[in-house]
C-alpha positions in Angstrom: 83.4 36.2 -130.7 85.3 34.4 -128.0 82.5 35.3 -125.5 79.9 33.8 -127.8 81.9 30.5 -128.2 82.1 30.3 -124.3 78.3 30.7 -124.0 77.8 28.1 -126.7 80.1 25.7 -124.9 78.4 26.3 -121.6 75.0 25.7 -123.1 76.2 22.5 -124.7 77.8 21.4 -121.4 74.5 22.0 -119.6 72.6 20.0 -122.1 75.1 17.2 -121.9 74.8 17.0 -118.1 71.0 16.9 -118.3 71.2 14.1 -120.9 73.6 12.1 -118.6 71.2 12.6 -115.7 68.3 11.3 -117.7 70.3 8.3 -119.0 71.4 7.5 -115.4 67.8 7.6 -114.2 66.6 5.3 -117.0 69.5 2.9 -116.1 68.3 2.5 -112.6 64.7 1.8 -113.8 66.1 -1.0 -116.0 67.7 -2.6 -112.9 64.4 -2.4 -111.1 62.4 -4.2 -113.8 63.2 -7.7 -112.5 61.9 -6.7 -109.0 58.8 -5.1 -110.5 58.1 -8.2 -112.6 58.5 -10.5 -109.5 56.1 -8.3 -107.5 53.5 -8.4 -110.3 53.8 -12.1 -110.9 54.1 -13.4 -107.4 52.1 -10.9 -105.3 49.8 -8.7 -107.4 48.5 -11.4 -109.8 47.8 -14.0 -107.1 45.9 -11.5 -105.0 43.5 -10.6 -107.9 43.3 -14.2 -109.2 42.4 -15.4 -105.7 39.7 -12.7 -105.5 38.3 -13.9 -108.8 38.4 -17.6 -107.8 36.5 -16.8 -104.6 33.4 -16.3 -106.8 33.8 -19.5 -108.7 33.4 -23.2 -108.0 36.8 -24.4 -109.2 38.8 -27.6 -109.0 41.6 -26.2 -111.0 40.3 -27.2 -114.4 36.5 -26.6 -114.4 35.1 -23.3 -113.2 31.5 -22.3 -112.6 30.4 -18.8 -111.4 28.5 -19.2 -108.1 28.6 -15.6 -106.7 29.0 -15.5 -102.9 28.3 -19.2 -102.2 31.9 -19.9 -101.3 31.8 -17.2 -98.6 28.6 -18.7 -97.2 30.2 -22.2 -97.3 33.2 -20.9 -95.3 31.2 -18.8 -92.8 28.8 -21.8 -92.0 31.6 -24.3 -91.8 32.3 -25.8 -88.4 35.9 -26.7 -89.2 36.6 -23.1 -90.3 35.4 -21.7 -87.0 37.3 -24.4 -85.1 40.5 -23.3 -87.0 39.7 -19.7 -86.0 39.4 -20.8 -82.3 42.7 -22.8 -82.5 44.5 -19.8 -84.1 43.4 -17.3 -81.4 43.9 -19.8 -78.5 47.5 -20.5 -79.5 48.1 -16.8 -80.4 46.7 -15.4 -77.1 48.8 -17.7 -74.8 51.9 -17.3 -77.0 51.7 -13.5 -76.6 50.7 -13.6 -72.9 53.7 -15.8 -72.1 56.4 -14.5 -74.5 56.2 -10.7 -74.1 56.4 -10.6 -70.3 59.0 -13.4 -70.1 61.1 -11.8 -72.9 60.9 -8.4 -71.1 62.1 -9.9 -67.8 65.0 -11.7 -69.5 65.9 -8.5 -71.4 65.9 -6.6 -68.1 68.2 -9.2 -66.5 70.6 -9.2 -69.5 70.6 -5.4 -69.5 71.5 -5.3 -65.8 74.5 -7.6 -66.2 77.9 -5.9 -66.7 79.5 -8.8 -68.6 78.3 -11.4 -71.2 75.5 -9.3 -72.7 76.5 -10.3 -76.3 76.7 -14.0 -75.2 73.2 -14.0 -73.8 71.9 -12.1 -76.9 73.3 -14.8 -79.2 72.0 -17.7 -77.1 68.5 -16.4 -76.8 68.3 -15.2 -80.4 69.4 -18.5 -81.9 65.9 -20.1 -81.9 64.6 -17.1 -83.9 67.0 -17.7 -86.8 66.3 -21.5 -86.7 63.9 -22.6 -89.4 60.5 -23.1 -87.9 60.0 -26.3 -89.9 63.3 -27.8 -88.5 62.3 -26.6 -85.0 58.8 -28.2 -85.3 60.5 -31.5 -86.3 62.8 -31.4 -83.3 59.8 -30.5 -81.0 57.9 -33.5 -82.4 60.7 -35.7 -81.1 61.3 -33.8 -77.8 57.6 -33.9 -76.9 57.1 -37.6 -77.9 54.9 -39.2 -75.2 57.2 -42.2 -74.8 60.6 -41.3 -76.0 60.6 -37.5 -75.5 63.1 -35.9 -73.2 60.4 -33.6 -71.7 58.3 -36.5 -70.4 61.4 -38.2 -69.2 62.3 -35.2 -67.1 58.7 -34.8 -65.8 58.6 -38.5 -64.7 62.0 -38.2 -63.1 60.7 -35.5 -60.7 57.4 -37.3 -60.1 55.1 -35.2 -62.3 52.5 -36.7 -64.7 53.6 -37.1 -68.3 51.1 -35.6 -70.8 50.7 -37.1 -74.2 51.3 -33.7 -75.9 50.7 -34.0 -79.6 48.9 -37.4 -79.2 46.1 -35.8 -77.1 43.7 -33.0 -78.3 43.6 -31.5 -74.8 47.4 -30.9 -74.7 48.3 -30.6 -78.4 47.7 -26.8 -78.5 50.1 -26.4 -75.6 52.8 -28.3 -77.5 52.4 -25.7 -80.3 52.4 -22.8 -77.7 55.7 -24.1 -76.2 57.3 -24.2 -79.7 56.0 -20.7 -80.5 57.3 -19.3 -77.3 60.7 -20.9 -77.7 61.0 -19.7 -81.3 59.8 -16.1 -80.8 61.3 -15.1 -77.4 64.7 -14.3 -78.8 63.1 -11.6 -81.1 61.2 -10.2 -78.1 64.4 -10.0 -76.0 66.4 -8.2 -78.7 63.6 -5.6 -79.3 63.1 -5.0 -75.5 66.9 -4.7 -75.0 67.1 -2.0 -77.8 64.5 0.1 -76.0 66.0 -0.6 -72.5 69.4 0.7 -73.6 67.7 3.8 -75.1 66.2 4.9 -71.8 68.2 7.9 -70.4 70.6 6.9 -67.6 70.0 10.3 -66.0 66.5 9.2 -65.0 67.9 6.3 -63.1 70.6 8.5 -61.5 67.9 11.0 -60.3 65.8 8.1 -58.9 68.8 6.8 -57.0 69.4 10.2 -55.5 65.8 10.3 -54.4 66.3 6.9 -52.7 64.4 4.7 -55.1 65.2 1.0 -55.0 66.1 -1.1 -58.0 62.6 -2.6 -58.1 61.0 0.8 -57.9 63.1 2.1 -60.8 62.1 -0.9 -62.8 58.4 -0.4 -62.0 58.2 3.4 -62.3 60.9 4.2 -64.9 61.6 1.1 -67.0 58.0 -0.2 -67.6 56.4 3.1 -68.5 59.1 3.8 -71.1 58.5 0.4 -72.7 54.9 1.2 -73.9 55.8 1.7 -77.6 57.8 -1.5 -77.6 55.1 -3.5 -76.0 52.6 -2.2 -78.6 54.9 -3.0 -81.5 55.5 -6.6 -80.2 51.7 -7.0 -79.6 50.8 -6.1 -83.1 53.6 -7.9 -84.9 53.0 -10.9 -82.6 49.3 -11.0 -83.5 49.9 -10.7 -87.3 52.3 -13.6 -87.1 50.0 -15.7 -84.9 47.0 -15.2 -87.1 49.0 -16.4 -90.2 50.5 -19.5 -88.4 50.8 -22.4 -90.8 54.3 -24.0 -91.1 54.7 -25.5 -87.6 51.1 -26.8 -87.3 51.4 -28.4 -90.7 54.6 -30.2 -89.7 53.2 -31.3 -86.3 49.6 -32.2 -87.3 49.4 -32.2 -91.1 46.8 -30.1 -93.1 43.9 -31.3 -90.9 45.6 -30.4 -87.7 45.7 -33.8 -86.0 44.7 -35.0 -83.5 41.0 -34.3 -84.1 41.7 -30.9 -85.8 42.9 -29.6 -82.5 45.8 -27.6 -83.9 44.4 -26.7 -87.4 44.8 -23.0 -87.9 43.2 -20.7 -90.5 46.2 -21.1 -92.7 46.1 -24.9 -92.5 42.3 -24.8 -93.2 43.0 -22.9 -96.4 45.7 -25.3 -97.5 43.6 -28.3 -96.7 40.7 -27.1 -98.8 42.8 -25.8 -101.7 45.6 -28.3 -102.1 44.2 -31.5 -100.7 40.5 -31.0 -101.4 40.9 -29.1 -104.7 38.2 -26.6 -103.6 40.1 -23.5 -104.8 37.1 -21.3 -104.7 36.4 -22.2 -101.0 40.1 -21.7 -100.2 40.2 -18.3 -101.9 37.1 -17.2 -100.0 38.6 -18.4 -96.7 41.7 -16.4 -97.6 39.8 -13.1 -97.9 37.8 -13.8 -94.7 41.1 -14.4 -92.9 42.5 -11.2 -94.4 39.4 -9.3 -93.0 39.9 -10.9 -89.6 43.5 -9.9 -89.4 42.7 -6.4 -90.7 40.0 -5.8 -88.1 42.0 -7.3 -85.3 45.1 -5.2 -86.2 42.9 -2.1 -86.3 41.6 -2.9 -82.8 45.1 -3.5 -81.5 46.3 -0.1 -82.9 43.4 1.6 -81.2 44.0 -0.2 -77.9 47.7 0.4 -77.9 47.5 4.0 -79.2 50.2 3.1 -81.7 50.6 5.1 -84.9 51.9 3.6 -88.0 
């Protein structure tokens, strides 16, 4: 009899534990509901609504189904291809300058015995600065008449460009801002990889008589391949989505003369100043395809696996 009671108690205890586990699991799902609702409302719904709008002529109140005409409008639009050119021009020079320069700075910081944390903080500060605030500061720093950059150039006898007031130099003003803002991130990522390279490899190279430059060329750089690929892909994705700084510096039409209007700014201009929501939605999906194809090419070129 006592044995039967023990078996019954054990069975009841097992059932109770299972019920507690099920209750605990459902409790966690309840806490996740707000996050799921946020994802559905602010990510999933806009994606499908934008796809629907791309087939309509819509000003926000009146909608007419027009099929693929919005895509034809975008693909035959001169301002759109001008924005694609501006986006790639700024992105190419940003990446060509920032990754090598950031790697050199990271190597110098890694070789110093003292003050590494100080230099990490100093170089990473621009990256945590709001890009909108940074753009507003750069608009003042690069002012043709009152800016400190032109003052310094004139002081050493160099010509002072008009920067954001001239279409021929405005892109370089954005490139300077992009390099300044992104280089801290590049330095931190490169430093993390540099400190992960085995010290034994450098010791072996020293025993073989390799100089510091030879160690850097034949040990450090070959071991940075994965980091360079990561920076290249993340850099391109960020560059192709550029909007905030060009909007602050040149407005939605990328003044002067649309010279700094990027794809993101083109979409904003058509959607929220021209009320052509169908055209803006179609341009969004074309930009998505451009980023997708370009990222795929980058993955193939860099041999990086996600």
